[in-house]
VOGU-3710 file (C-alpha; in Angstrom, 3 decimals, decimal comma):
1> gwsqgwqdpa> 17,783/-11,024/8,576  15,507/-14,009/7,978  17,689/-15,461/5,206  20,729/-15,354/7,488  18,767/-17,186/10,151  17,696/-19,799/7,634  21,341/-20,675/7,049  21,297/-22,458/10,401  23,211/-25,746/10,006  20,065/-27,689/10,927
11> aggleidlcp> 18,540/-26,605/7,636  21,320/-28,147/5,562  22,371/-26,795/2,182  19,596/-24,697/0,693  19,120/-22,594/-2,419  17,342/-19,359/-1,451  15,573/-17,157/-4,006  15,078/-13,692/-2,462  12,111/-11,982/-4,109  11,045/-8,466/-3,060
21> iadggegfsa> 7,287/-8,122/-2,975  4,973/-5,148/-2,578  1,235/-4,574/-2,625  0,890/-0,876/-3,450  2,354/0,501/-0,233  5,953/1,286/0,608  8,372/-0,632/-1,589  6,055/-0,726/-4,599  8,230/1,522/-6,773  11,478/-0,126/-5,686
31> amvaalngtw> 10,154/-3,593/-6,575  8,843/-2,478/-9,965  11,891/-0,411/-10,949  14,293/-3,185/-9,915  12,323/-5,872/-11,728  11,915/-3,920/-14,958  15,290/-2,117/-15,211  13,825/1,306/-14,574  15,328/4,728/-13,885  14,856/6,942/-10,821
41> hlapchdalg> 13,880/10,630/-10,911  13,512/13,365/-8,269  10,671/15,868/-8,081  9,796/18,776/-5,764  6,468/18,371/-4,004  4,794/18,712/-0,589  4,096/16,284/2,226  0,682/15,647/3,760  0,949/18,794/5,912  2,057/21,043/3,065
51> raitaeygti> 5,783/21,173/3,776  8,173/21,334/0,817  10,020/18,069/0,187  11,743/16,192/-2,627  10,388/12,786/-3,592  11,448/10,125/-6,060  9,616/8,111/-8,651  10,668/5,726/-11,381  10,161/5,219/-15,085  10,152/1,799/-16,705
61> prsdglyavi> 10,265/0,833/-20,383  7,551/-1,483/-21,665  6,646/-2,777/-25,092  3,960/-0,102/-25,521  6,033/2,823/-24,218  7,430/4,452/-21,093  5,548/4,198/-17,795  6,005/6,139/-14,565  5,999/4,190/-11,294  4,968/6,350/-8,343
71> emaqaaglwr> 4,243/5,690/-4,664  1,758/8,055/-3,091  3,579/7,463/0,206  6,656/9,194/-1,214  4,715/12,452/-0,928  1,823/11,881/1,484  3,145/8,908/3,434  2,653/8,424/7,150  6,386/7,772/7,464  7,066/11,444/6,728
81> ipaaerdirh> 4,948/12,765/9,629  6,190/12,297/13,223  3,483/10,961/15,539  3,283/14,218/17,508  2,595/16,241/14,337  -0,149/14,122/12,745  -3,313/16,066/11,915  -5,667/13,827/9,967  -8,401/16,463/9,522  -6,017/18,766/7,644
91> ahtygvgell> -3,696/16,244/5,981  -3,975/16,051/2,195  -2,670/14,356/-0,950  -1,601/17,523/-2,803  1,948/16,213/-3,175  0,660/13,087/-4,904  -0,918/15,258/-7,582  2,352/17,135/-7,916  4,230/13,889/-8,573  1,658/12,801/-11,154
101> rhasqqhqla> 1,879/16,178/-12,849  5,686/16,254/-12,818  5,987/12,767/-14,298  3,473/13,451/-17,065  5,072/16,782/-17,994  8,694/15,626/-17,859  8,284/12,362/-19,775  6,359/11,112/-22,774  4,352/8,523/-20,876  2,150/5,739/-22,130
111> giflgiggsa> 0,775/5,296/-18,621  1,336/5,534/-14,880  1,487/2,856/-12,192  0,583/4,469/-8,863  0,991/2,582/-5,592  -1,601/3,759/-3,088  -0,764/2,638/0,437  0,961/3,884/3,562  -0,829/7,239/3,577  -1,053/9,878/6,300
121> tndgglgmaa> -4,309/11,128/4,786  -8,077/10,624/4,611  -9,049/13,327/2,111  -10,761/11,330/-0,635  -8,101/12,527/-3,061  -9,053/16,218/-2,751  -5,453/17,322/-2,401  -4,343/15,353/-5,444  -7,227/16,834/-7,424  -6,288/20,387/-6,408
131> algwgfydaa> -2,704/19,843/-7,598  -4,120/18,633/-10,913  -6,127/21,824/-11,416  -9,484/21,101/-9,800  -10,974/23,955/-7,763  -13,099/23,581/-4,607  -15,210/26,562/-3,489  -17,532/27,597/-0,679  -20,854/29,432/-1,033  -19,078/32,813/-1,306
141> gvelppspas> -16,849/31,610/-4,147  -13,731/31,382/-1,952  -11,383/28,545/-2,866  -11,019/26,068/-0,029  -7,940/24,205/1,181  -8,223/20,629/-0,160  -8,551/18,745/3,142  -11,334/16,961/5,045  -11,765/19,981/7,309  -13,057/21,996/4,327
151> iarlvridgs> -15,657/19,570/3,013  -18,466/20,819/5,258  -18,221/24,219/3,462  -17,789/22,792/-0,045  -20,594/23,688/-2,471  -18,957/23,979/-5,902  -16,348/21,913/-7,742  -14,694/23,225/-10,917  -12,718/20,941/-13,222  -12,325/23,310/-16,144
161> qrvilppiva> -8,575/23,779/-15,518  -7,736/20,171/-14,748  -4,660/18,493/-16,197  -5,272/15,462/-18,407  -3,016/12,587/-17,400  -2,020/9,370/-19,154  -3,979/6,260/-18,107  -3,357/5,358/-14,459  -3,341/1,908/-12,912  -3,674/2,379/-9,152
171> acdvnnplcg> -2,096/-0,490/-7,245  -4,164/-0,991/-4,077  -3,016/-2,807/-0,961  -6,584/-3,089/0,404  -10,043/-3,636/-1,087  -12,115/-1,517/1,309  -14,874/0,863/0,166  -14,662/4,582/0,933  -17,258/4,886/3,705  -18,917/2,922/6,460
181> ehgaaaifsp> -17,778/0,376/9,004  -15,280/-1,123/6,571  -14,308/2,215/5,016  -11,152/4,306/5,013  -11,862/6,272/8,190  -13,183/3,419/10,333  -10,488/0,896/9,490  -7,332/2,875/8,753  -7,477/6,396/10,191  -6,845/5,375/13,845
191> qkgaspsdvr> -3,351/4,204/12,886  -2,801/7,658/11,361  -3,535/9,403/14,642  -7,331/9,756/14,399  -9,347/9,827/17,617  -12,851/8,271/17,752  -14,338/11,720/17,089  -11,943/12,175/14,155  -13,120/8,852/12,715  -16,751/9,982/12,804
201> flddamrqlv> -15,816/13,382/11,379  -13,831/11,863/8,515  -16,487/9,320/7,600  -19,151/12,040/7,582  -16,891/14,214/5,402  -16,356/11,396/2,906  -20,109/10,725/2,759  -20,758/14,422/2,089  -18,111/14,442/-0,636  -19,693/11,412/-2,292
211> slcaaenral> -23,092/13,083/-2,165  -21,766/16,316/-3,702  -20,173/14,328/-6,520  -23,164/11,978/-6,961  -20,548/9,197/-6,916  -22,094/6,497/-4,753  -21,074/3,703/-7,128  -17,447/4,823/-7,177  -17,362/5,033/-3,378  -18,454/1,387/-3,144
221> qpgagaaggl> -15,850/0,043/-5,554  -13,308/-2,269/-3,868  -10,179/-0,214/-3,224  -12,011/3,132/-3,118  -11,012/3,398/0,550  -7,322/2,726/-0,111  -4,880/5,432/1,044  -7,545/7,409/2,877  -9,884/7,432/-0,104  -7,285/8,183/-2,750
231> gfgllqwtds> -8,679/5,191/-4,635  -12,014/6,996/-4,829  -10,277/10,246/-5,749  -8,470/8,663/-8,680  -11,749/7,323/-10,033  -13,480/10,671/-9,488  -10,833/13,260/-10,388  -8,876/11,640/-13,226  -10,148/10,559/-16,621  -8,816/7,038/-17,019
241> arlqsgfdlv> -7,756/5,552/-13,687  -8,569/2,007/-12,672  -7,919/0,189/-9,427  -6,027/-3,094/-9,369  -4,545/-5,361/-6,728  -1,033/-4,075/-6,115  0,096/-7,570/-5,267  -1,155/-8,910/-8,604  0,634/-6,133/-10,475  3,976/-6,657/-8,748
251> ahalelrrri> 3,697/-10,455/-8,775  3,288/-10,384/-12,544  6,298/-8,082/-12,977  8,453/-10,295/-10,748  7,297/-13,575/-12,319  6,373/-14,715/-8,837  4,288/-17,689/-9,980  7,243/-19,189/-11,859  9,516/-18,678/-8,855  7,075/-20,290/-6,423
261> eradlvitge> 6,657/-23,235/-8,786  10,420/-23,890/-8,454  10,337/-23,738/-4,638  9,878/-26,456/-2,043  9,036/-23,919/0,682  7,786/-20,316/0,566  8,465/-17,818/3,379  6,630/-14,500/3,628  5,715/-11,909/6,242  5,299/-8,276/7,247
271> gsldeqslgg> 5,408/-6,045/10,303  1,969/-7,011/11,601  0,141/-10,016/10,190  -3,480/-9,582/11,228  -7,037/-9,398/9,936  -6,221/-6,277/7,885  -3,734/-8,406/5,956  -6,659/-10,395/4,551  -7,910/-7,306/2,677  -5,361/-7,470/-0,140
281> kgpigvaema> -1,941/-7,330/1,541  1,093/-8,910/-0,112  1,834/-11,754/2,337  -1,665/-13,178/1,940  -1,302/-12,962/-1,831  1,978/-14,878/-1,606  0,426/-17,531/0,641  -2,615/-17,915/-1,616  -0,414/-18,376/-4,682  1,724/-20,903/-2,808
291> aelgrpclam> -1,391/-22,845/-1,774  -2,692/-22,810/-5,336  0,610/-24,263/-6,536  0,808/-26,830/-3,736  3,751/-25,265/-1,900  3,862/-24,910/1,913  4,172/-21,356/3,220  5,658/-20,077/6,485  4,835/-16,631/7,881  7,303/-14,494/9,830
301> agrisaglrq> 6,236/-11,141/11,275  6,762/-8,769/14,147  3,258/-9,402/15,438  0,797/-12,131/14,375  -2,826/-12,034/15,516  -4,479/-15,122/16,984  -6,685/-15,547/13,913  -3,731/-15,551/11,521  -1,580/-17,891/13,620  -3,937/-20,762/12,835
311> hplfaathal> -4,849/-19,678/9,308  -4,910/-22,652/6,903  -2,776/-20,730/4,387  0,263/-21,099/6,651  2,078/-24,293/7,558  3,634/-22,448/10,509  3,947/-18,905/11,856  6,735/-17,181/13,796  6,315/-13,784/15,507  9,181/-11,689/16,857
321> ldaglsleet> 7,069/-10,653/19,852  7,070/-14,299/20,936  10,603/-13,687/22,243  8,956/-11,999/25,261  10,385/-8,502/24,813  8,407/-5,258/24,798  7,253/-3,799/21,493  9,939/-1,099/21,682  12,675/-3,619/22,438  11,426/-5,891/19,679
331> mqqgtelleq> 11,578/-3,073/17,125  15,068/-2,058/18,270  16,350/-5,638/17,997  14,300/-6,567/14,931  17,140/-7,860/12,752  18,662/-10,019/15,476  15,274/-11,402/16,530  14,348/-12,157/12,929  17,539/-14,181/12,515  16,736/-16,072/15,717
341> raalaasawp> 13,146/-16,799/14,670  14,332/-17,879/11,223  16,864/-20,260/12,749  14,086/-21,694/14,915  11,900/-22,172/11,848  14,779/-23,811/9,991  15,445/-26,256/12,830  11,736/-27,144/12,942  11,502/-27,681/9,183  11,966/-31,506/9,304
351> llalpprhdp> 9,331/-31,650/12,072  6,589/-29,831/10,189  5,368/-33,064/8,596  4,189/-31,156/5,572  2,494/-33,038/2,745  4,733/-33,914/-0,205  5,091/-31,312/-2,891  2,769/-31,761/-5,853  2,577/-29,897/-9,114  -0,793/-28,760/-10,464
361> a> -2,000/-30,679/-13,464
//
């Protein structure tokens, strides 16, 4: 939509380089598989409420061997759960563990890239761990369902039957810790259907889980709160996982720096550009790289918060909601509105009075 709008005659003849970008959330696998000539595979697994589904993941060849590229949202994504059915206290990441297990058993892997974003969960990775062979038990020795609702009764954790996976690089789209005012529950669970009492319950459950595991340092690591604490779970329940900026990972694969260096103007955006975007989201990464290379950057989004509208990273911002329609109408007419906003941005391009392009020494 935006590229069509940018073809407005006022913009003149332009060369446009369309570059998909992802930060660990939805679109991570598609960007990586497309950039690195990968192959798609299907696997049976379960969604965040335990319903049987089929999900896809990719494999990509690299100089040191074959890697799987997996999105946790393919299994435990919020997009799979209708708003009326969301149940954050019982949602889990079991299907994510199933995808990891399937990929490692079906392919001779040198490693796994796992995008952790867009989750419907806040289970600290318990579900994933259960699918990988970890057992969680109450005081009577009864195995517990791997969800936040069970953590209050959890007294024993058994990893004797766990599956050993290849090294995992977890691509995070945020850098939040697991617990506290900036943690997974406080910042992200409300958008997954959590009430204020659910937020308190979930944060208390994550704190209890950390205490049981004596894993305070892991809970504080940037990205531990990604995907409802799956970042923490990967550090705690697998043998060789590390957390990395998803944007950095994808930007390297797509040679984004080289492409920005060739550009006179960079355009980026997402559904909602707000303060959460500053915690590791792709559009901010694009804008920061553009600023580093001396290229102006425009932001286009459905909604843009007041703080981001005036952010020094952006030469200008354009929000679809500025058209004056309701949120529902804006979402229904998103493509048309994006073309209109892009045409407006294109017509304003000569008026931006941006500094001349300069190349870093």
